[in-house]
KOLLO-853682 format. One line per field, with one value per residue (C-alpha): residue in one letter; x, y, z. Coordinates in pm, 1 decimal. Example, Ala and Ser with C-alpha at 12.3 -4.5 7.8 and 13.67 -1.06 7.14 Angstrom:
<marlums>
resn	[a,s]
x	[1230.0,1367.0]
y	[-450.0,-106.0]
z	[780.0,714.0]
</marlums>
This chain:
<marlums>
resn	[x,x,x,x,x,x,x,x,x,x,x,x,x,x,x,x,x,x,x,x,x,x,x,x,x,x,x,x,x,x,x,x,x,x,x,x,x,x,x,x,x,x,x,x,x,x,x,x,x,x,x,x,x,x,x,x,x,x,x,x,x,x,x,x,x,x,x,x,x,x,x,x,x,x,x,x,x,x,x,x,x,x,x,x,x,x,x,x,x,x,x,x,x,x,x,x,x,x,x,x,x,x,x,x,x,x,x,x,x,x,x,x,x,x,x,x,x,x,x,x,x,x,x,x,x,x,x,x,x,x,x,x,x,x,x,x,x,x,x,x,x,x,x,x,x,x,x,x,x,x,x,x,x,x,x,x,x,x,x,x,x,x,x,x,x,x,x,x,x,x,x,x,x,x,x,x,x,x,x,x,x,x,x,x,x,x,x,x,x,x,x,x,x,x,x,x,x,x,x,x,x,x,x,x,x,x,x,x,x,x,x,x,x,x,x,x,x,x,x,x,x,x,x,x,x,x,x,x,x,x,x,x,x,x,x,x,x,x,x,x,x,x,x,x,x,x,x,x,x,x,x,x,x,x,x,x,x,x,x,x,x,x,x,x,x,x,x,x,x,x,x,x,x,x,x,x,x,x,x,x,x,x,x,x,x,x,x,x,x,x,x,x,x,x,x,x,x,x,x,x,x,x,x,x,x,x,x,x,x,x,x,x,x,x,x,x,x,x,x,x,x,x,x,x,x,x,x,x,x,x,x,x,x,x,x,x,x,x,x,x,x,x,x,x,x,x,x,x,x,x,x,x,x,x,x,x,x,x,x,x,x,x,x,x,x,x,x,x,x,x,x,x,x,x,x,x,x,x,x,x,x,x,x,x,x,x,x,x,x,x,x,x,x,x,x,x,x,x,x,x,x,x,x,x,x,x,x,x,x,x,x,x,x,x,x,x,x,x,x,x,x,x,x,x,x,x,x,x,x,x,x,x,x,x,x,x,x,x,x,x,x,x,x,x,x,x,x,x,x,x,x,x,x,x,x,x,x,x,x,x,x,x,x,x,x,x,x,x,x,x,x,x,x,x,x,x,x,x,x,x,x,x,x,x,x,x,x,x,x,x,x,x,x,x,x,x,x,x,x,x,x,x,x,x,x,x,x,x,x,x]
x	[-3343.7,-3054.8,-3089.3,-2811.0,-2708.1,-2621.6,-2512.1,-2258.2,-2189.4,-2029.4,-1828.3,-1398.9,-1153.6,-1094.1,-1433.8,-1523.9,-1191.3,-1354.5,-1704.7,-1622.8,-1486.0,-1685.7,-1811.6,-1431.5,-1582.4,-1232.4,-999.7,-667.5,-754.2,-971.3,-652.0,-499.8,-731.0,-778.8,-402.4,-524.7,-290.1,-530.4,-522.6,-717.2,-959.3,-1069.1,-1064.7,-1314.8,-1527.6,-1533.5,-1677.9,-1912.8,-2092.4,-2110.2,-2363.9,-2538.5,-2400.6,-2257.9,-2239.0,-1996.8,-1820.8,-1550.2,-1482.4,-1195.7,-1023.4,-775.5,-508.3,-299.0,72.5,458.1,675.1,992.6,1146.0,829.7,926.1,1319.6,1181.6,923.7,1246.0,1510.8,1274.4,1197.2,1475.2,1271.2,1330.1,1680.2,1818.3,1489.7,1736.0,2023.8,1949.2,1841.2,2157.7,2402.2,2044.5,2236.4,2450.4,2540.5,2375.6,2714.0,2756.0,2393.4,2328.8,2725.7,2626.9,2250.6,2398.9,2066.1,2065.3,2028.0,1667.7,1585.4,1810.7,1549.1,1212.5,1327.1,1422.6,1079.5,910.6,1130.7,1000.5,681.6,625.0,811.4,1080.6,1329.7,1443.5,1759.4,1919.7,2244.4,2321.4,2268.4,1974.5,1840.9,1644.6,1286.0,1091.8,979.4,1101.6,801.1,701.3,1044.1,920.1,594.4,542.3,449.1,98.3,382.5,544.6,155.8,43.1,355.0,319.7,-68.7,13.3,-197.0,-494.3,-787.2,-782.0,-1184.7,-1142.5,-908.7,-929.6,-937.7,-547.4,-413.8,-562.9,-403.1,-91.8,-75.0,-169.0,189.6,358.2,210.0,431.5,751.1,932.4,860.9,721.9,339.3,208.7,-208.0,-291.9,-587.5,-696.3,-974.6,-1129.7,-1360.4,-1711.5,-1880.7,-2205.3,-2335.3,-2685.1,-2992.9,-2867.6,-2549.5,-2626.7,-2785.0,-2500.7,-2270.0,-2504.3,-2540.1,-2176.9,-2049.0,-2223.5,-2160.5,-1789.5,-1820.7,-1491.1,-1539.8,-1286.5,-1161.1,-1088.5,-1007.3,-648.0,-513.5,-369.4,-757.0,-801.5,-554.9,-660.8,-1025.6,-1069.3,-1330.7,-1591.7,-1814.3,-1720.2,-1900.2,-1747.1,-1760.7,-2067.1,-1869.1,-2106.1,-2135.2,-2333.7,-2154.1,-1981.9,-1567.0,-1228.5,-1149.6,-853.9,-645.5,-375.8,-68.0,-97.6,117.5,-7.3,-281.4,-68.5,146.3,-118.9,-244.0,80.3,94.9,-210.9,-98.6,257.8,-52.6,-278.0,93.8,288.0,-101.6,-112.7,236.2,412.1,805.5,899.4,1116.2,1280.4,1558.5,1640.9,1398.8,1670.9,1786.0,2033.2,1782.9,1892.5,1644.4,1390.2,1352.6,1611.8,1591.9,1184.5,1190.1,1147.8,1327.1,1560.9,1414.4,1024.9,916.0,781.1,1226.2,1205.6,1222.9,896.8,807.7,1069.3,1294.5,1698.6,1922.1,2150.1,2490.4,2440.6,2649.1,2545.0,2739.5,2574.1,2558.9,2814.5,2688.2,2292.4,2375.2,2510.7,2204.6,1965.8,2150.3,2091.4,1734.7,1661.9,1888.9,1863.1,1571.3,1570.1,1326.7,1240.4,1144.1,1374.2,1388.5,1375.9,1662.4,1862.9,2216.2,2176.8,2353.3,2549.0,2559.4,2174.5,2144.7,2306.1,2149.8,1980.1,1635.0,1362.4,1223.2,873.1,717.2,819.5,857.9,1270.0,1284.2,1102.3,1364.6,1625.5,1501.6,1385.8,1831.1,1936.1,1679.4,1897.4,2202.9,2108.5,1974.7,1638.0,1594.7,1413.4,1096.6,839.9,810.8,583.8,769.3,560.0,660.7,543.9,667.6,710.6,757.4,756.6,651.0,646.0,238.4,59.5,-48.0,-461.0,-743.8,-581.3,-260.6,38.5,478.3,500.4,278.0,318.2,270.7,227.8,380.0,394.6,546.7,491.5,768.4,593.6,638.6,285.7,175.8,-144.8,-356.6,-580.1,-349.1,-312.6,-647.9,-712.2,-496.3,-554.3,-966.4,-870.2,-605.8,-858.2,-1133.9,-900.7,-872.8,-1245.7,-1321.1,-1498.6,-1631.2,-1341.3,-1351.3,-1009.7,-936.2,-722.4,-397.3,-56.2,293.2,649.0,732.2,442.9,235.9,-115.7,-148.5,-461.2,-525.8,-803.6,-1029.8,-1242.0,-1566.7,-1514.9,-1891.7,-1840.3,-1703.7,-1977.4,-1671.6,-1438.2,-1096.7,-748.6,-610.2,-418.8,-129.8,-72.7,76.3,289.2,670.7,791.7,1042.4,1240.1,1245.1,1265.1,1520.6,1743.0,1720.8,1664.3,1832.2,1479.6,1130.5,929.9,611.8,666.0,304.4,343.6,118.8,191.1,-166.7,-142.1,-161.7,-235.4,-599.4,-653.4,-605.1,-778.2,-1112.1,-985.3,-1020.9,-1306.1,-1048.6,-1185.1,-816.4,-483.8,-363.6,-491.1,-321.3,57.3,-47.9,-72.5,-357.3,-395.9,-714.9,-753.3,-529.2,-693.6,-1018.9,-959.5,-972.8,-731.7,-690.1,-899.1,-870.8,-1175.3,-1429.8]
y	[-3432.0,-3490.5,-3662.7,-3920.6,-3733.4,-3469.5,-3693.9,-3869.8,-3538.7,-3436.2,-3722.1,-3666.9,-3815.5,-4056.1,-4180.1,-4213.6,-4445.8,-4670.1,-4688.7,-5057.8,-5183.1,-5180.9,-5472.7,-5558.1,-5461.9,-5440.7,-5151.6,-5234.7,-5482.9,-5153.8,-4969.3,-5288.5,-5251.1,-4888.0,-4783.9,-4513.5,-4543.2,-4672.3,-4280.8,-4220.3,-4441.0,-4346.7,-4008.4,-4101.1,-4333.8,-4055.1,-3780.6,-4096.7,-4130.2,-3746.2,-3793.6,-4110.7,-4345.2,-4568.6,-4657.1,-4607.8,-4747.7,-4837.5,-5136.1,-5191.1,-5450.5,-5610.4,-5833.2,-6017.7,-5988.0,-6092.4,-5792.3,-5733.6,-6103.0,-6276.4,-6257.1,-6357.1,-6616.1,-6756.3,-6763.6,-6912.8,-7055.0,-6929.9,-6883.8,-7198.8,-7466.4,-7365.5,-7477.3,-7708.8,-7866.9,-7813.9,-7993.5,-8248.1,-8330.7,-8317.9,-8426.8,-8152.2,-7882.3,-7639.9,-7325.2,-7151.2,-7351.0,-7363.5,-6995.1,-7004.5,-7294.6,-7148.1,-6803.3,-6577.5,-6318.3,-6220.9,-6199.6,-6400.9,-6752.4,-6672.0,-6668.1,-6967.8,-7177.5,-7036.2,-7146.4,-7536.1,-7517.9,-7438.5,-7695.9,-7918.0,-7997.4,-7938.9,-7860.9,-7694.1,-7875.2,-7762.2,-7541.1,-7705.7,-7743.8,-8099.7,-8213.6,-8369.7,-8401.4,-8715.6,-8761.1,-8702.2,-8359.7,-8214.5,-8339.5,-8163.0,-7772.3,-7566.8,-7432.1,-7088.3,-7179.8,-7317.5,-6955.2,-6806.1,-6914.7,-6911.7,-6524.2,-6241.1,-6403.6,-6170.2,-6062.6,-6166.6,-6474.2,-6643.5,-7036.3,-7042.0,-7200.5,-6919.7,-6694.2,-6882.5,-6835.6,-6475.7,-6413.7,-6625.9,-6456.5,-6108.1,-6117.8,-6090.4,-5845.7,-5766.9,-6170.6,-6042.1,-5703.9,-5616.6,-5338.9,-5234.4,-5155.3,-4976.2,-5151.1,-4965.2,-5111.4,-5053.2,-5123.8,-4932.5,-4719.4,-4773.2,-4445.2,-4582.6,-4904.3,-4646.3,-4479.3,-4758.9,-4902.0,-4550.8,-4428.7,-4676.6,-4488.8,-4177.2,-4160.3,-3866.9,-3668.2,-3331.1,-3066.0,-3055.9,-2670.1,-2408.3,-2361.4,-2076.1,-2341.1,-2427.8,-2133.2,-2055.3,-2319.2,-2268.5,-2642.9,-2584.3,-2565.1,-2782.2,-2932.7,-2985.9,-2858.8,-3099.3,-2987.1,-2926.9,-3035.8,-2721.8,-2827.5,-3143.5,-3113.8,-3156.9,-3219.4,-2913.0,-2731.2,-2580.1,-2264.8,-2293.3,-2034.5,-1991.0,-2229.4,-2068.9,-1982.3,-1793.5,-1563.4,-1520.3,-1422.5,-1162.2,-1063.3,-1002.6,-840.6,-595.7,-448.2,-418.7,-208.1,10.0,22.6,149.1,-42.6,-174.4,-538.9,-732.0,-1036.2,-1258.2,-1604.5,-1897.7,-2060.4,-1781.8,-1795.8,-1789.4,-1463.5,-1317.1,-1547.3,-1547.6,-1323.4,-969.8,-1032.0,-1081.0,-1419.2,-1586.7,-1891.8,-2117.5,-2027.6,-2391.8,-2240.2,-2314.3,-2656.0,-2901.9,-2975.2,-2660.1,-2551.7,-2796.7,-2717.0,-2741.3,-2955.1,-2872.7,-2567.2,-2188.0,-1849.5,-1500.1,-1238.1,-849.3,-770.8,-432.9,-522.5,-850.5,-651.6,-473.1,-716.0,-948.2,-637.4,-616.0,-920.6,-993.9,-663.1,-441.9,-160.4,169.0,99.6,-342.6,-585.0,-828.6,-1222.1,-1187.8,-1521.1,-1532.6,-1492.2,-1752.4,-1652.7,-2018.7,-2066.7,-1722.7,-1915.0,-2222.6,-2200.4,-2264.1,-2262.1,-1921.4,-1974.6,-1644.9,-1330.7,-1122.7,-1222.8,-977.2,-726.6,-772.3,-762.3,-423.8,-235.2,-318.6,-180.9,119.8,153.4,205.9,484.8,676.5,631.5,909.8,710.5,710.4,699.4,400.9,49.6,-253.7,-593.8,-982.0,-1281.4,-1580.6,-1943.2,-2065.4,-2352.6,-2470.1,-2822.1,-2846.6,-3139.3,-3145.9,-3166.2,-2944.8,-2565.6,-2668.5,-2725.7,-2749.5,-2553.8,-2231.0,-1866.2,-1599.6,-1248.8,-969.2,-628.9,-295.0,-11.7,248.9,617.4,787.4,871.6,524.2,393.9,68.5,220.1,242.5,-133.6,-259.6,2.2,-134.0,-510.1,-406.7,-284.9,-542.4,-893.0,-606.9,-554.6,-948.4,-960.1,-1041.3,-821.3,-1062.3,-982.5,-1002.6,-882.0,-971.7,-937.7,-1208.7,-1222.1,-1197.7,-1205.8,-914.5,-665.5,-509.8,-495.9,-728.6,-886.1,-1188.7,-1143.6,-1379.0,-1432.5,-1617.1,-1913.5,-1994.3,-2324.7,-2436.5,-2210.4,-2146.2,-1813.8,-1884.7,-1723.3,-1561.5,-1160.5,-1245.6,-828.9,-594.3,-330.5,-424.5,-411.9,-159.4,-428.2,-509.8,-170.2,-0.4,-260.8,-239.1,89.0,308.5,401.6,288.3,443.5,288.5,13.3,-152.9,-559.7,-789.6,-1168.1,-1297.2,-1677.0,-1648.7,-1972.5,-1990.7,-1689.3,-1840.9,-2133.9,-1868.4,-1704.2,-2034.5,-2233.0,-2534.8,-2704.7,-2895.2,-2697.0,-2966.3,-2926.5,-2643.7,-2789.1,-3193.2,-3067.3,-3217.2,-3150.8,-3167.8,-2904.1,-2688.2,-2667.1,-2634.1,-2331.3,-2035.7,-1759.4,-1509.3,-1208.1,-942.4,-699.1,-1012.9]
z	[-415.9,-727.5,-1023.7,-1107.5,-1344.7,-1172.8,-905.0,-1200.1,-1321.9,-937.1,-926.7,-868.2,-1080.5,-783.2,-766.6,-1074.5,-1078.5,-797.3,-882.0,-1106.5,-801.3,-499.3,-504.6,-383.8,-25.2,57.4,59.1,-9.7,-340.0,-491.2,-424.2,-613.0,-920.9,-934.2,-935.6,-627.9,-278.5,39.7,99.4,-228.9,-217.0,177.7,30.4,-279.7,-46.9,234.2,-86.0,-204.9,175.0,144.0,-166.6,27.3,-236.4,20.4,388.1,539.7,920.8,1105.9,1287.6,1559.8,1691.6,1893.0,1620.4,1829.9,1666.0,1719.6,1972.1,1849.7,2070.0,1905.7,1571.9,1704.7,1890.3,1627.6,1416.2,1677.2,1958.3,2316.3,2554.0,2744.5,2378.1,2374.2,2754.4,2673.6,2367.6,2533.8,2956.4,2683.6,2517.1,2908.3,3148.7,3405.0,3359.5,3643.9,3570.5,3519.8,3218.6,3120.9,3110.0,2917.9,2639.3,2585.7,2480.4,2695.8,2803.8,3191.5,3178.1,2879.2,3055.6,3448.8,3189.2,3100.8,3374.1,3560.1,3236.6,3230.6,3644.8,3620.7,3317.2,3551.7,3269.7,3473.0,3859.2,4041.0,4296.1,4515.3,4191.3,3912.0,3651.9,3578.9,3325.6,3486.2,3143.7,3021.7,2540.9,2485.2,2626.8,2452.0,2091.8,2161.1,2100.0,2358.6,2365.2,2395.6,2070.9,1854.2,1966.8,1854.4,1516.5,1462.5,1497.8,1373.5,1517.0,1640.1,2027.3,2082.8,1866.8,2074.8,2184.1,2618.7,2532.0,2295.9,2564.0,2798.2,2593.9,2560.8,2921.7,3014.0,2713.3,2799.2,3109.0,2965.3,2745.0,2353.7,2253.5,2195.2,2157.7,2149.0,1872.4,1790.9,1411.7,1217.7,923.4,684.4,593.6,318.9,113.8,-140.9,-119.9,-359.5,-520.3,-528.3,-716.6,-943.0,-1010.8,-1060.3,-1328.4,-1547.2,-1464.2,-1701.2,-2001.7,-1900.0,-2080.9,-2090.5,-2016.1,-1810.2,-1726.5,-1413.2,-1403.8,-1606.4,-1702.1,-1922.3,-2189.1,-2187.6,-2234.9,-2544.9,-2733.2,-2678.8,-2619.8,-2334.7,-2625.1,-2682.3,-2358.3,-1968.4,-1642.7,-1408.1,-1116.0,-819.2,-489.5,-215.3,-32.1,160.1,481.0,407.0,634.5,855.1,782.5,1042.3,947.8,1191.8,1482.3,1799.1,2135.3,2279.1,2622.4,2454.1,2265.2,2644.8,2707.7,2471.0,2497.9,2923.0,2807.8,2609.2,2871.5,3081.2,2890.4,2799.9,3110.8,3094.6,3250.3,3138.2,3103.9,3393.2,3296.3,3396.9,3409.2,3522.0,3835.8,4054.9,4453.3,4730.1,4788.2,4491.9,4521.0,4948.8,5124.5,4937.5,4996.8,5372.3,5397.8,5721.5,5589.1,5844.5,5715.4,5563.2,5181.0,5173.9,5255.2,4959.1,5007.9,4843.4,4638.2,4406.3,4439.0,4221.1,4354.6,4440.5,4244.3,4447.8,4312.3,4370.3,4646.5,4560.3,4821.7,4932.3,4905.5,5053.2,5384.6,5380.7,5361.6,5635.4,5885.0,5808.7,5890.6,6235.8,6307.5,6143.3,5951.1,5987.6,6337.9,6331.1,6478.1,6166.4,6233.4,6572.2,6438.6,6246.5,5903.1,5689.3,5309.6,5246.5,5270.7,5082.0,4797.9,4724.6,4372.7,4359.1,4100.0,4110.0,4294.6,4222.3,3924.2,4271.6,4218.2,3944.1,4163.5,4392.7,4157.5,3936.1,4265.3,4404.5,3986.6,4043.6,4435.7,4219.7,4001.5,4325.4,4233.8,3935.5,3778.2,4015.9,4075.2,3754.2,3641.9,3554.6,3525.5,3413.5,3278.2,3315.6,3440.3,3783.1,3965.0,4322.1,4443.3,4426.9,4411.1,4094.3,4080.0,3831.0,3978.7,4084.1,3871.2,3959.5,3677.9,3578.5,3453.3,3675.1,3624.3,3817.0,3870.1,4049.4,4134.8,4285.4,4386.5,4696.9,4672.2,4583.9,4832.2,4900.1,4705.3,4416.3,4415.3,4406.6,4112.2,3935.2,3962.5,3939.2,3562.1,3465.5,3521.5,3400.8,3024.7,3119.3,3129.8,3454.7,3627.3,3957.1,4192.7,4527.4,4804.7,5086.0,5389.2,5355.8,5493.5,5337.4,5464.8,5238.6,5197.0,5462.1,5440.0,5179.0,5023.5,4793.0,4512.5,4385.2,4037.7,3984.1,3858.7,3715.9,3553.1,3933.7,4129.0,4368.6,4347.1,4257.4,4422.0,4145.0,4298.8,4590.2,4663.5,4890.0,4938.9,5011.7,5333.3,5418.4,5529.2,5175.1,5034.2,5246.0,5196.6,4817.8,4703.0,5001.6,5085.6,5255.9,4975.6,4910.4,4704.3,4483.8,4433.2,4303.1,4137.9,3958.0,3889.9,3507.3,3412.2,3639.7,3445.6,3158.4,3254.2,3253.8,2949.8,2746.8,2926.5,3038.9,3337.6,3439.6,3483.6,3334.9,2998.9,2975.6,2928.7,2753.9,2469.6,2298.4,1954.4,1925.4,2206.1,2046.6,1731.1,1860.8,2007.8,1835.0,1769.5,2049.3,2020.7,2208.2,2144.2,2293.2]
</marlums>
């Protein structure tokens, strides 16, 4: 246990300043008498609590206070009081005259009439407002008026009539509000009382820090340095860092580039042509309905003429031996603008650009990581906006085993070894698969991968011939959830400051 002299030698200047005033038991009073601001006083009390000189606790209290309108009404009178005074003079008024003469807003006038009718002070008859209150009732202050003039009050100590007034006034706009306030309560410990008793005797000035001036003048000779407490807990410092979502995206980008992929970028808003049609998604497919996709109202985009003709043929007649969808393809439908539902729209753009270059750059590998939007119900595993990572490999010799290899390798580099794959169906790939990652917290498989080999109906219109194209679109946010041990998808984007501080800077070596 530390000696009293050692503890006194450890006291900082702000701790020493508040010691003589700790009997005040009030932070504001201590601040006024010590000359410190409230923040410095609170910090000094925390330092003293760390030294076991004071016991600190925080008490929360609900305080009923005047709102913006309450301040105005407390000064000028409640709307019903102003209307009542006017009626006392006139006895009977038409609604139009009453509103004009009272100078009340529509909401105030309606509230005033309702309050007067409720108290049987006035009644409406044939479009006229008629006074029914007695003189003594008019001169007497209402419960609400008395309540407003008595604020602020502690919520838990309200009398029954005050609680009734509060209930009525809370139904009206900005008259009263309930604020939760924190009060710091402290008391000296036995050690604290001893320190307060003997500290004034030890008036020797201690040197806080060694400066060049002190060294040059040698004024430190014969003086004592303040002892520093290196054991007591101190507030955590949170340095600036990138948002953890951006850190994870950068990590994913690093993985793909290390695997030899080039990045694709593009707009969040795409025409239905690039988002759906170029990917051989039929124009009557349910995914194109507004309950699945966000459309930008009245917006129309342009179509690439030659590519659009080839895509139209694939839809109406088929290519490479297929029959297509056997319907009349609509150019207007393809021009509609959507918030992209997947980053696969970027793959369609990229394939079309490669086709224009006569395929001189093949084989080639591309990736994207970007935001997508779907009209989904938000829950722990879904959101209406999310990040997806896209990948395509264009190679005459590519096959299904290569596809699974790329997916496993990416999952492994992201830190997931327990992966499974199963057959699935997508309009634009054949064969197709979905892949899951095991979530240990939820004790269930979480769908992450959607992948396959693009159908000839996709590749021939865009590339000019049906070259094998491996394609995938993992849900990157779901992988991110497990990476950071986030249990609810909604936590990713709520920007909780405590969470952002708690999450460690991403370490791609872990």
